N, C-alpha and C positions, 0 to 999 in steps of 0.2 A: 219288407213285404207286409202287406195288409193282413190283418188277422182273418180267420175264417168268418167270424161274425160280421166284420166290416165289409168283407168281400161280398157276402150274401146280401147284406143290407143294400149296398150300392147296386148290386145286380138286380135285386127285386124291384127297386125303385126306378132304375134308369135303363137297364140293358134289354134290348130286343134281340132275341136269339134267332138264327136262321132256321128255316123249316121247322119251326117250333110253335105250337099253339100255347101261348104263354099262360092262358087260364088254367091249363093242366097243372101248372106249377104254383098255383095259388097257395096250396098248403103242402107243397113238396119242395124241398131244397134241391137246387142243382148240385151235382158233385163238384167239389172244388179241387181241381187237379193242380198240384204244385210241383210235381217232379215226374220224370220219365227216364226209363233205362231199359234197353233191350225191347222186349215185347210188352212191357208193363208200364202202366200209368199209376201214380200214387197220389192219394188225396191228403188233406191236412192231417188226418189221423194215422197216416201211414198205411192205410188199406190199399191192397194191390188190385189192379184191374187188368186183365189181359186185353190188349188193344187188338181185337179180332177183326177190325175193319180198317186197319192201317191209318187211323185218324183221317177218315173220309177219303180213303183210297190213295193216300199220298206217301205214307212211310214205306221205305224200301228195305233198309238194312237194320231195322230196329231203331229205337230212340237213342239219342246221344251217341252216335257213332263217332269214335275218336277221330278218324281221318277227316270227316266232314267238319267236325268241331274245329280242328286245327286249321283247316283250309280257310274257314271263315275268320278265325282270329288273325291269321297271317295277312289276309286280304285287307283287314281293317287298318293295317299299318301302311298300306300303299295307296289305294284309291277307293273311296266310298261310293262316289257316283259322278257321272258326267252325262250330259245329253248325248244322244246317239244319232242325231241328224247331222250328217256331214262330219261326224267325229267317230272314231273307232277306238278300240282298245284290245290288248292281247287276250283278255279273259273271254270276251265274246268269240274271238277267232278260235281259241282253243276248244270252246264248247262245240262249235261247228265242226272243227277238224276231228274231234273225237266221235261226234254223232255220225259223221260220214262213214265211219267204219262199219256201222250197222245198217246202213240204208242202201237201197239200190242206187247205182251211180247216176241214174237219171233224176233222182231227187236231190238236187244240189244247190237250190236257192232258198235261203233261210231268212225269214222275217221274224224278229223278236217281238214279243209282247209279254204280258205278265200273269195271265191265268187262262184257264180253259175256255171260258166264255169269250174272252177277247180274241183268243186264237181262232175260234170259230167265226167270230165277226170278220176278222181279217180274211179268212178263207172265202166267206160269202162275197165280200166286196171284191176280192181278187178275181174270183170266178165271174162275177157279174161284169166287172170292168174289162176283163180280158175280151169278152165278146164285143163289148162296145168299142174297144180300141181297134179291133180288127174289122169292124164294120158290120158284124152280124147283130144288129140292134134289136131283133125280135126276141133274142134269148135272154129274158129278164127274170125268169121264175126258177124256183128250186123244187126238188122233190125229196121227200124224206120218208123214213119208215114209221108206221104207226107205233106208238108207245116208245119212241126214241127220245133221248134226252141229250141236248148239246150245250146246256148252259142256261143262264137266267137273264141275260140281257135281251133287249127287244128283238134283235136279229136272231139270236140263238133260240129263243122260244118260238120264233116264227117257223123254225124247222124242227120243233119239238112236238112229240105226239103223246105225251102223258097227260091226259085230260085233268087229272088231279092237280097238276102243277100249272097247266097251260090254258085250260079252257076259259077261265075267268078273264084272261088278258086278250081274248080273241079280237076285241075292237082295236087293240094296239098292234096286232100282228099283221105283217104283210101276207098276201095270199101265196100259198104254196100247195103243191100236190102231195097228198098223203097216200103212201103206198102200203099195201098189205104187208104186215111184218111176218118174218119166217118164225112163227112161234111153235117150236117143236113139242113143247109140253102139252099142248092142247090140240095138236094137228090131227084131223080125222084120217089122214093118209098114213099116219105113223103105224108101223108094224110092231115096234117094240113097246113094252109095257112102261118103261121109264126112259127119260131123255139121256141120262148120263152125259157123255161128251158130244152128243148129237151127230156122231159120225156113222152110226149104224141104226138109224131109225127106220130104214126100209122104204122110205118114200122116194118119189121122183122129182122133188122140189116143185110140187104142184103150186106152192104158195107164190111162185114167180109168174104164174100165168096171167093174173089180172094186171100185174105190174108191167109185163111185156106189152099188153094191149094199150095201157095208158101212156107209157113212154113212146110207143110207136105213133100214137095219135097226136101227142103234144110235144114231140121232140123239138120242133122249131121254136117253141117257147121256153124250153128248159135249158138253163145254163149249166146246172150240175145236180147230181144226186149225192146226198150226204148220208153216210151210214156209220154206226158204231160197229166195227168189224168183229164178228164172232160172238160178242157179248153185248147185249143191250142191258146196261147196268141198272138204271133207276126203275125199270119195269119189273124188277125182281130177278136180275141176273139171268135173262133169257139167252141161253146158249144155243147157237144154231150152226148148221153145217156149212163149212167153207165152200162147198160146191155152189151154194146159193150166190156167194159173192163172185165166184168165177163166172157163172152164167150172167149175172147182172152186169159185170164189167164188160163182157163180150157184147152184150146188148147195147150198152151205152157207147161203146166204141163204134159200133155199126151205125148208131143214130147221132153221132157227134155230140154227145153229152159228157161233160166232165164228171169225174168221180172224186169225191172227197171222203177220205177215211178219217174219222174223228178218233184218234188213238190217245186222247187225253187220259182215259181210264185204263185202256188196254195195253198201253206202252210200258216199257221198262220191266219186261219179264212177267207181267201179270198173267198172261195166257199161256205161259210155258216157253215162249220165244220172246226175243227182245221186243219185237213188235208183232202184232197179230197178223199183219200183211204177209209175214213169212210163211204162214200156214195156208196161204192161198196162192193162186197163179196170177195175182193182180199186182200191178204197179200203179197205184192211184195217181191222179194228176196233182192232188194236194193232200197232205196229211197235217193234222194238228196234234201237238204233244204238249203236255204240261204235267201236273200232279207229281209223278215220280221223278221228274228230271233233276230235281235238286236233292233227291233222297227223302223228300218230304219236309224239308227245312224252310224254304223260302219261295215266294211266288215268282215263277218264270215260265214262259211258254214260247213255242215257236210254231209258225205256219210254214210248211216246207213244200216247195213246188219244183217244177222242171223248167228247163231253158225255153221250151215252147211258150209257156205262159209268161215267164219273165221277159222274154224278148218283145212281147206286145206292149210292155210298159217302157222299154228302153228306146227313147226317141228324143229328138230335138224339141218336140211339142211338149211344153210344160204341162198341158192338160192331160197328158197320158201318164202322169205321175200317180202312184198309189198314195192318195192323200189319207194317210192313217199313221197314228203314232201314239205313244203313251209316255208320260213323264219319266217312268222308271224303266223304259225299254232297255234291255240288256244291262240291267244293274250289275256292276262288277262283283258285289258281294254275293248276289244270287248266282252269278256265273261261276264264282269260285266254288260254291257248294255243288253246282252241277259238274264241274270238272272233277272234283273229288269223288262224286258219285260214279261218274263214268270210268274213272280209274279203277274203282272197286269192281265194276262189272268186268273189266279186262283182267285184272289181277286174280279175281276169284272165279273167272270163267262162268259168269252168270248169264242166263239162268241154267245153262246146260249142266253145270256141276250139281244141280239140285234134283236131277231126274229121279234118283232113288227116293228122295223125300216125297216128290210129287206122286209117285206110284203108291206110296204108303198113304198119303193124304186122301187120294182118290178112293182107295180101298176102304178107308174108314168112313168117308162120306157115303159111299155106296152101301155100307152096312146099315145105315140109318133107315133104309127102306123097310126094315123089319117092323118099325113102329106103326101102329094102327093110324096114327095121326099124320103120317108122311105120305102125301099124295104124289110127289114127284121128286126125283133126285137129279141134280145137275152139277157138273164140275168141269173146269178147264183151267189148267195151270194152277195158280195159287188161289183160285176162286172156287168155292163150293156153295151149294144152295139146296134147300129143301122147302117144298110147299107144305104148309100146315093146314090140314083139312079136318072137317068133322067126319066125313065119310069118303073112303077111297074111291068108291064107285061114282058118286055124284060130284066129287071135288068141291063140295060146299065149304066155304070158309067160315071162320069164327066171328067175323064182324070187325068194324072199324077201330074199336078200342083195344082189340087183341094185341096189335103190334106194340102199343105203348105199354101194356101190362107185361109183355114178354121182355121188352127193353128194360123196364124198371126191375123186374125180377132177376134178369141176368146181371144187372149192376149190383144188386144185393148179393148175388153169388160170385161176384168178382170177375165178370167178363163184359166188355163193351161191345154191343152189336146194335144195329138199327134195322129191324125188320121192315120189309117193303110189301105192303098189302098182302099179308099172310105168308110171305116168303122170308124165311130166316136164312141169312147167308153169312159166309166168312170170306174176308178179303185180306189175305194174310201177307205179311212182309216176307221177303225172300229168305230171311234169316231164321224163320220159324223152325223149331226142332220137333221131332216126332213126339216127344213127351209133352210138349206144349200143345200139339194138336189133340192128343188124348185128353188133356185137361180141359181145353176149350170146348171140345165137343161134349164131354161129360157134363160140364157145368151148364152148357146151353140146353141139352136135353132135359136135365134135371129141372131147369127153370121153366121150360115149356110144359112139362108134366105138372109142375106146381100151379101154373096158370090154368091149365085145362081142368085140373081136379077141383078148382074153385068155381068153374062155370056151371 
């Protein structure tokens, strides 16, 4: 293994990190992580960091889970990789068979790819081509929620609404309809003071009114609506009422518009159920899953749909084929990790068996509303978030550099988080203990206070 000094030298001279303004690290060294176990990461000096965001929302059971480690080692003895076009293998079949246990029986056609963005790309192409294949050729556009995030490839940013990430690339994006987001934390119709789990805000889902008008007017052009169900992650963990999705789905069904649930971040227990769709009355036409599918070990994703859509591609006409694929589609090693992960879900009755922990986690996050700098509190499943403000009445934020300062101070205090535009959030593995929650929240609040005291 390279020394710490050599690693940092190569990194500084050559490596371009994702979602990182590199100039900020001109005089700051990146943390060099060399080991992980459970909820903790360890650097070269042996310092521990609580991984409070599940390594970018991927890690499920904590790091270095023995059952997944063993599954990968065993797989390496058998099959490393094979193409998946006209070839299959038992490891992909077992992933599908185990996933079917958790999904509505209508969602039974599975297309493999290798990350969340590509799963969304597949969903968009699938929805677009479905209408072309059945002769409804005017339905070529998509609709998405404002401040949504579905990945970073050109197709996925075209249905993304976070201007910080997406606005610059507008000349590259295809046209799509932007819908008003159900943002409970700033909703003028909200009766409650704080969002919490967004189920008792006292509103009548007025945020859907403008969407209903637009979809009704443009439905002959729209192939599908894509949403992050219950939680819009990259806009600051925006948690909203499931009734919004119920009404949106009924509207889309009436207007003959497909519905895509992007469960890349919300799947695998994150929202308190295996998939967020379980908390709604919706069976979407297409769902995308990734991140937690391998327990956070290896890249793998699926786009899952129903027989109605699949049958539009099942034809003697070669041009009705879904022309999409990736070199590492259904990689056997990634599949072996997914199988071990799904076995753990069954054996440990996850996430249901963690209900007492969730009640505790939510109560502790709720307690944070007592601080003068907390403008809103939100939680759902293993996700918690607080908005940091200068004033609770005006909701004014501290500025663009505040997030970076909180991130760096938290690292100093041994906890890894990545604030989002003034929102500090925790995206915890399902294996998190109550004592770890206490420590993570204490260190985070301590760090926020340190930053504010210096402003």
